[in-house]
NUMI-607683 format. One line per 8 residues: number of its first residue (from 1); their letters; for each residue x, y, z of C-alpha. Coordinates in steps of 0.02 Angstrom, whole numbers, plus 50000, padded with zeros to 5 digits. Layout:
<nodes>
NUM	a	X Y Z  ...
</nodes>
This chain:
<nodes>
1	mknprlih	50000 50000 50000  50138 50124 50050  50064 50298 50026  49904 50286 49921  49832 50443 49846  49687 50525 49937  49541 50584 49832  49387 50685 49884
9	tlragrlh	49207 50687 49822  49052 50786 49873  48890 50696 49910  48734 50771 49990  48828 50926 50044  48967 50830 50133  49143 50780 50086  49205 50601 50072
17	ldcqgaan	49389 50553 50070  49444 50388 49994  49613 50308 49962  49653 50241 49791  49725 50068 49819  49669 50057 50000  49484 50018 50014  49490 50006 50204
25	ilieglqp	49540 50190 50228  49399 50316 50210  49317 50464 50295  49134 50495 50254  49026 50644 50302  49152 50785 50329  49092 50965 50343  49168 51129 50398
33	evvilrgd	49118 51183 50572  49118 51356 50653  49076 51406 50832  49028 51590 50846  48979 51697 50994  48836 51819 50990  48853 51899 51159  48898 51755 51273
41	dprrwrph	48795 51627 51177  48900 51501 51077  48820 51435 50918  48888 51292 50811  48867 51306 50623  48897 51156 50508  48864 51215 50330  48817 51101 50188
49	lrpagdgf	48929 51124 50037  48905 51143 49851  49033 51152 49710  49100 51325 49672  49243 51353 49549  49391 51249 49604  49321 51221 49778  49161 51221 49879
57	esndadsp	49051 51348 49965  48911 51349 50092  48729 51357 50037  48646 51398 50204  48545 51556 50174  48496 51581 50356  48676 51587 50424  48767 51750 50465
65	ltatlkie	48922 51673 50387  48976 51610 50218  49110 51479 50198  49227 51436 50054  49327 51276 50062  49478 51244 49950  49550 51068 49937  49702 51031 49830
73	prgnalva	49814 50879 49808  49994 50895 49866  50086 50738 49819  49981 50596 49888  49908 50708 50022  49762 50830 50022  49773 51008 50089  49613 51094 50147
81	qltvtnrs	49590 51278 50188  49431 51366 50243  49382 51549 50227  49236 51617 50328  49155 51786 50297  49037 51883 50409  48893 51935 50298  48786 52001 50442
89	sealrlre	48772 52182 50500  48845 52147 50673  49017 52095 50734  49037 51912 50780  49167 51825 50886  49251 51670 50819  49284 51538 50951  49326 51386 50843
97	vsplalra	49345 51354 50658  49362 51178 50586  49404 51163 50401  49345 50982 50414  49249 50892 50550  49156 50727 50565  49019 50695 50691  48925 50536 50736
105	sgdlrlgk	48828 50542 50571  48988 50507 50474  49116 50368 50473  49305 50353 50483  49376 50184 50438  49552 50116 50461  49533 49930 50434  49384 49843 50510
113	dvsewgvf	49396 49857 50699  49416 50016 50802  49479 49912 50949  49637 49878 50848  49681 50063 50829  49822 50164 50906  49815 50355 50918  49968 50467 50936
121	rqgyqswt	49924 50621 51037  50043 50767 51020  50063 50875 51176  50035 51062 51191  50209 51120 51239  50386 51059 51272  50347 50975 51439  50177 50903 51396
129	garsfrpt	50180 50715 51372  50171 50658 51190  50119 50476 51175  50005 50348 51094  49845 50277 51167  49731 50129 51135  49543 50162 51118  49503 50099 51293
137	etdldpws	49632 50213 51377  49600 50384 51455  49709 50538 51432  49720 50631 51598  49789 50803 51635  49898 50834 51788  49795 50822 51946  49840 50994 52015
145	hllqvsli	49787 51158 51933  49954 51229 51992  50039 51105 51875  49909 51120 51736  49953 51305 51715  50130 51258 51663  50095 51097 51567  49933 51103 51466
153	dlrrpsag	49827 51222 51362  49706 51286 51494  49576 51321 51359  49587 51142 51298  49595 51021 51446  49583 50835 51413  49407 50763 51410  49456 50632 51539
161	qpgrfrsd	49349 50501 51450  49404 50333 51379  49439 50343 51192  49430 50534 51182  49593 50620 51134  49643 50793 51076  49810 50807 50989  49893 50976 50965
169	tviamgnl	49933 51024 50785  49948 50846 50716  49874 50674 50749  49921 50500 50689  49799 50354 50691  49825 50178 50633  49762 49999 50636  49894 49898 50729
177	vsgealva	49838 49734 50650  49804 49774 50466  49923 49923 50451  49812 50063 50383  49864 50234 50448  49804 50414 50434  49897 50573 50483  49821 50748 50486
185	gflsgkes	49900 50910 50542  49900 51097 50517  50044 51166 50415  50066 51329 50511  50048 51377 50692  50100 51557 50720  49924 51626 50693  49827 51521 50819
193	fagvevsl	49828 51358 50915  49751 51209 50828  49728 51023 50850  49633 50867 50801  49508 50786 50919  49443 50608 50906  49319 50504 51003  49331 50316 50982
201	gprqcglw	49188 50203 51036  49184 50014 51038  49121 50006 50858  49163 50169 50769  49249 50337 50773  49109 50454 50828  49208 50615 50814  49354 50677 50709
209	aatidwdd	49376 50866 50704  49526 50969 50649  49495 51130 50745  49577 51301 50763  49551 51401 50923  49532 51584 50875  49520 51645 51055  49352 51731 51024
217	rllapgas	49425 51847 50892  49310 51985 50831  49252 51968 50650  49181 52133 50589  49036 52144 50464  49103 52102 50291  49270 52039 50359  49345 51870 50315
225	lttqplwi	49465 51749 50399  49561 51607 50318  49625 51459 50418  49798 51388 50409  49810 51240 50289  49761 51066 50349  49866 50921 50278  49795 50743 50271
233	aagddpsa	49882 50587 50208  49862 50398 50222  49975 50247 50207  50042 50095 50298  50185 50177 50396  50130 50309 50523  50310 50359 50561  50343 50393 50377
241	llddyarv	50182 50495 50365  50233 50597 50518  50403 50627 50438  50318 50690 50279  50201 50802 50378  50345 50878 50479  50445 50910 50320  50301 50997 50230
249	sgetmqar	50248 51098 50382  50428 51148 50421  50448 51212 50243  50283 51307 50257  50338 51390 50420  50515 51424 50356  50602 51327 50493  50780 51371 50543
257	igdrnptg	50888 51215 50524  51074 51229 50561  51207 51133 50467  51261 51039 50622  51208 51006 50801  51310 51106 50927  51367 51014 51083  51369 51096 51253
265	wcswyyyf	51387 51094 51441  51252 51159 51559  51266 51199 51744  51088 51152 51793  51079 50965 51830  51227 50962 51947  51225 51133 52030  51044 51188 52002
273	tnideaki	51030 51366 52072  51187 51342 52177  51307 51411 52047  51440 51547 52052  51584 51613 51948  51710 51489 52016  51603 51335 51979  51573 51390 51800
281	lenvqala	51759 51423 51772  51808 51256 51851  51705 51166 51720  51767 51278 51579  51944 51224 51626  51891 51040 51631  51807 51054 51461  51964 51129 51386
289	amrdrfac	52065 50982 51455  51947 50851 51381  51924 50935 51212  51999 50785 51120  51866 50671 51199  51717 50790 51197  51716 50929 51068  51608 51051 51165
297	dyvqvddg	51543 51205 51072  51463 51307 51211  51454 51329 51399  51282 51376 51468  51261 51472 51630  51091 51416 51692  50969 51480 51823  51050 51556 51978
305	yqsaigdw	51150 51706 51915  51009 51835 51913  50955 51946 52058  50771 51901 52028  50664 51814 51898  50631 51954 51775  50783 52061 51816  50899 51977 51693
313	ltpnskfp	51025 52118 51677  51061 52125 51864  51171 51980 51923  51175 51927 52105  51322 51931 52226  51386 51759 52170  51443 51841 52008  51538 51993 52073
321	hgmawlse	51634 52025 51912  51475 52030 51808  51412 51924 51665  51513 52008 51528  51673 51967 51623  51622 51785 51637  51574 51774 51453  51743 51842 51404
329	rirgagfe	51830 51702 51500  51718 51568 51426  51752 51631 51251  51936 51651 51290  51944 51464 51327  51877 51429 51152  51691 51405 51186  51534 51501 51143
337	agiwtapf	51448 51575 51296  51268 51527 51333  51146 51592 51462  50973 51548 51530  50827 51667 51546  50639 51652 51569  50595 51806 51467  50405 51806 51480
345	iaragsdl	50386 51795 51670  50432 51901 51821  50424 51851 52003  50341 51946 52143  50470 52066 52215  50565 52089 52052  50600 52267 51993  50514 52226 51829
353	leqhpdwf	50348 52181 51909  50352 52319 52040  50397 52456 51916  50287 52401 51770  50130 52310 51832  50041 52372 51675  50156 52266 51567  50075 52102 51619
361	vkndrgtp	49931 51996 51555  49779 52028 51665  49657 51904 51739  49470 51935 51751  49498 52038 51910  49618 52155 51821  49774 52097 51913  49929 52015 51837
369	cfalwnpm	49900 51839 51773  49980 51700 51876  50104 51597 51775  50186 51478 51898  50256 51446 52069  50429 51370 52077  50483 51310 52250  50666 51335 52203
377	wgfggcya	50632 51523 52191  50545 51545 52358  50364 51579 52404  50318 51717 52281  50225 51676 52121  50275 51723 51944  50168 51822 51822  50151 51827 51632
385	ldtthpkv	50217 51972 51528  50100 52043 51396  50198 52020 51235  50070 52119 51136  50116 52277 51234  50234 52388 51131  50339 52434 51284  50363 52251 51329
393	ldwlrstf	50423 52214 51153  50546 52360 51163  50608 52295 51331  50635 52120 51258  50732 52188 51110  50841 52296 51224  50871 52158 51352  50929 52031 51226
401	rtivhewg	51029 52157 51129  51126 52187 51290  51145 52001 51331  51210 51957 51158  51300 52110 51092  51365 52186 51254  51385 52037 51369  51438 51915 51232
409	ynvlkldf	51316 51770 51257  51270 51701 51087  51177 51543 51145  51012 51588 51228  50909 51462 51326  50732 51536 51334  50628 51450 51467  50447 51451 51529
417	lyaaalpg	50390 51523 51362  50212 51459 51381  50177 51608 51494  50159 51724 51345  50013 51616 51283  49914 51600 51445  49730 51649 51434  49698 51826 51493
425	vrhdrqas	49667 52006 51443  49802 52085 51335  49847 52256 51271  49798 52198 51097  49632 52112 51125  49624 52051 50946  49787 51953 50959  49770 51766 50979
433	raealrrg	49874 51681 51113  49984 51604 50979  50012 51774 50900  50058 51847 51070  50190 51712 51095  50257 51736 50919  50273 51925 50942  50376 51900 51098
441	ldairega	50490 51774 51013  50510 51888 50862  50561 52031 50977  50695 51923 51058  50761 51871 50888  50766 52053 50832  50864 52104 50986  50981 51954 50985
449	gddaflig	51013 51957 50798  51009 51823 50665  51173 51742 50719  51117 51705 50897  51070 51524 50933  50899 51519 51017  50842 51366 51115  50658 51367 51164
457	cgcpltpa	50593 51276 51317  50425 51257 51402  50353 51321 51239  50195 51285 51140  50275 51212 50986  50221 51281 50818  50220 51470 50856  50409 51454 50880
465	vgvvdamr	50449 51369 50714  50552 51488 50608  50614 51588 50757  50709 51467 50869  50855 51360 50813  50821 51220 50937  50677 51170 51048  50661 51065 51204
473	igpdvapf	50541 50928 51153  50515 50844 51322  50506 50871 51509  50661 50899 51614  50775 50751 51644  50825 50724 51824  50955 50629 51925  50817 50502 51955
481	wsgvlsrs	50707 50394 51841  50536 50444 51909  50456 50483 52075  50292 50480 52170  50248 50654 52104  50282 50610 51922  50191 50442 51932  50034 50507 52018
489	iqrdqhgv	49997 50694 52012  50081 50711 51841  49992 50554 51776  50156 50466 51731  50175 50568 51572  50201 50754 51611  50333 50846 51710  50507 50815 51779
497	atkhairn	50569 50635 51763  50701 50552 51656  50572 50423 51599  50457 50562 51536  50600 50648 51446  50647 50485 51358  50466 50458 51301  50452 50630 51221
505	tltrafvh	50625 50621 51145  50567 50466 51052  50390 50519 51007  50445 50690 50943  50597 50630 50848  50500 50657 50685  50512 50848 50699  50703 50849 50717
513	rrwwlndp	50787 50941 50573  50614 50981 50504  50550 51111 50629  50717 51145 50718  50854 51045 50803  50776 50941 50941  50838 50973 51118  50806 50813 51219
521	dclmvrds	50877 50898 51375  51042 50860 51457  51142 50700 51469  51207 50653 51642  51339 50517 51636  51402 50529 51816  51391 50377 51928  51390 50475 52092
529	dtdltipe	51276 50614 52156  51134 50530 52060  50997 50402 52088  51007 50341 51907  51077 50167 51884  51206 50128 51749  51074 50044 51635  50961 50196 51657
537	iqtlatti	51104 50313 51610  51142 50203 51458  50959 50211 51408  50956 50401 51422  51119 50413 51323  51052 50295 51190  50892 50394 51168  50981 50561 51153
545	avtdgllv	51117 50500 51037  51015 50389 50921  50880 50521 50896  51022 50643 50850  50964 50788 50959  51075 50914 51047  51200 50827 51160  51230 50936 51313
553	lsdrlekl	51320 50871 51467  51267 50924 51641  51391 50848 51763  51533 50913 51871  51666 50863 51748  51814 50850 51867  51720 50713 51963  51680 50602 51813
561	spqsqall	51746 50427 51837  51838 50333 51698  51681 50225 51678  51572 50379 51654  51693 50450 51526  51692 50283 51434  51501 50286 51431  51505 50460 51354
569	aqalklvg	51630 50402 51223  51514 50258 51175  51364 50373 51161  51458 50495 51049  51486 50354 50924  51297 50341 50896  51256 50519 50842  51226 50584 50666
577	gtprlvdi	51090 50474 50592  50911 50508 50538  50795 50423 50664  50638 50325 50623  50525 50250 50757  50459 50079 50714  50319 50068 50842  50257 50244 50879
585	lerdvpal	50073 50189 50886  50098 50025 50975  50159 50077 51148  50149 50217 51274  50339 50228 51264  50405 50168 51094  50540 50037 51102  50613 50012 50928
593	lvsrgkeq	50715 50143 50837  50817 50139 50676  50939 50281 50639  51021 50283 50468  51181 50381 50441  51300 50394 50296  51419 50263 50362  51323 50168 50496
601	tvvaaina	51146 50120 50540  51103 50105 50724  50962 49995 50789  50905 50026 50968  50788 49924 51076  50740 50040 51218  50636 49978 51364  50587 50130 51469
609	ndhslrlt	50451 50032 51558  50451 49956 51731  50423 49781 51661  50519 49673 51537  50481 49679 51351  50510 49542 51224  50570 49633 51067  50613 49583 50890
617	ldlakygi	50645 49685 50733  50641 49638 50550  50806 49715 50495  50779 49672 50312  50618 49774 50309  50722 49929 50349  50858 49891 50222  50988 49843 50351
625	ntggapya	51127 49733 50283  51185 49610 50415  51311 49529 50298  51234 49360 50337  51300 49363 50515  51204 49250 50636  51214 49379 50776  51265 49558 50818
633	ndlwsggs	51345 49625 50976  51253 49741 51093  51354 49901 51117  51320 49912 51304  51328 49735 51369  51439 49657 51236  51316 49513 51228  51256 49431 51068
641	vpiadgva	51087 49467 50988  51036 49323 50872  50987 49362 50692  50886 49236 50591  50808 49268 50421  50850 49452 50439  50759 49469 50606  50852 49525 50763
649	nfgevppr	50788 49440 50920  50827 49548 51072  50737 49426 51187  50676 49489 51355  50743 49666 51375  50743 49708 51561  50656 49865 51627  50745 50033 51603
657	tsrvlvfp	50875 49952 51491  50927 49971 51309  51010 49864 51178  51107 49944 51034  51165 49864 50871  51275 49950 50742  51283 49898 50558  51370 49975 50408
665	ta	51248 50073 50301  51215 49982 50140
</nodes>
């Protein structure tokens, strides 16, 4: 089947999508869908369509809106775009616009049995879990609202019902038995947040809706609005379809893709906020001494140098010589200088918040909008800057102009970026939340300049494409695998935990070098001052290296044992390939990964679960030449993995363990 061509037809005012060469893939009964507000009363409009020129238009005479739908083939995919026009004499507010939606009266078919399906649900921002579900499973948001603020889209909480999933920007669905797969996603994200929602019952898909949230934008009489394009494709390989989607959407959004991945060192995961000048310089000296073993490009000063969250240009007493002085010494040792900021928040007690309370997003009481509480920063909360305010944008440009061009920090880690997109009242009330975030990022880029290397973090994903050079694509790693908090309150998928970081590094590998360079967060190889076991460290190293994301160390380098240095050397041998997940729809945490480079192809069996997995992989299916060898050696254990008829049999892979095979690329 591979990638059959999708075709569309109109019957009884509704669209029907069929696959040439794949009779068991179809969607019947699609219509546009618009939710408008008249006052506070939401009304849902589902127009019937009729042919019009090279597209379709609505024929509902009693509606205040008209709709024009364009659908065009792009390769084997279809791209749909909807324009709505207010033909009434009063202003309307747009809450939601769906270019295509299916309700219970329609049908979506992938093979014969919905119970055999898997659904990949993309997460809202960097730290939100991205994973696949079976139809009987339930997607749950973090238990605490305090955590929800910093992990999910507050306007789009999970339904909390079995079989009901909302995936941000893009969704993949597939039949795990017969192989049919469907991927749909929006090609641009800087205008507004969007996603695809499905509801799977025991017998059918009762809902499939690709929906854009317009944040109740005002549509004046006679005005029109056109949605971002929606891309839909089908085939028998969901990972390949996701790769295609990411490539096309990245091109549409003009992604910034560097020629190579920079490597780095970061202070955070050993020192946390307990850093000072001397500790940074100690590790700069160690990096210079180990340059032949680890070719580090930049040194990142993380959280702990600033006087307060929000007052980025005022260092604290632990940095008495100032940040420009420190940057000069980092660069003098042959490294780029990097620095951490959280540019869209300010903490209670900061000069920024006290002097400019009018610069912040407001809640419904007219006070600054709460963005987070971080126990490492004390008892005061943090609040969200209004990045539609002209003075805030000027401040961002000036701040980052100083950090880059006066202080000399060319690598910028930008954290807690979701704050710019929190719901609230802004200076520009017509701006969507996605537009507000994009304006703030654009201002930082303007101040920093085109040559600065921007790493986003804690960021809703698509508004940043085309501005940042790299993006954190998972939660924070930690010197532990998981904890009570991560397994319970964070639903074992969101928030700080090495297991959670590994999951997202795998499930979001398809956007690497298509939207940006993926940042899987830091690698810790130390065997002291950590609760991670050696197999867990090997599994983290395997995931980071084989998915080819940024490789950034976060250890006290002088204390690394010879064994830890050897582990790093092994991991460095695995980087540089193009990753492809084999089983993205089959498991909560995927386990099988193939990464093809120019000279070598790496096969990884990664078990990030708390139970054993029996794993095999058909190497021949992925064009891997074993040279007829009856076995291959696992990189980590040195043990033999049998190969028979082109199939590698990893056997029972223990929990939190990985197996790695390396073959010459054919």
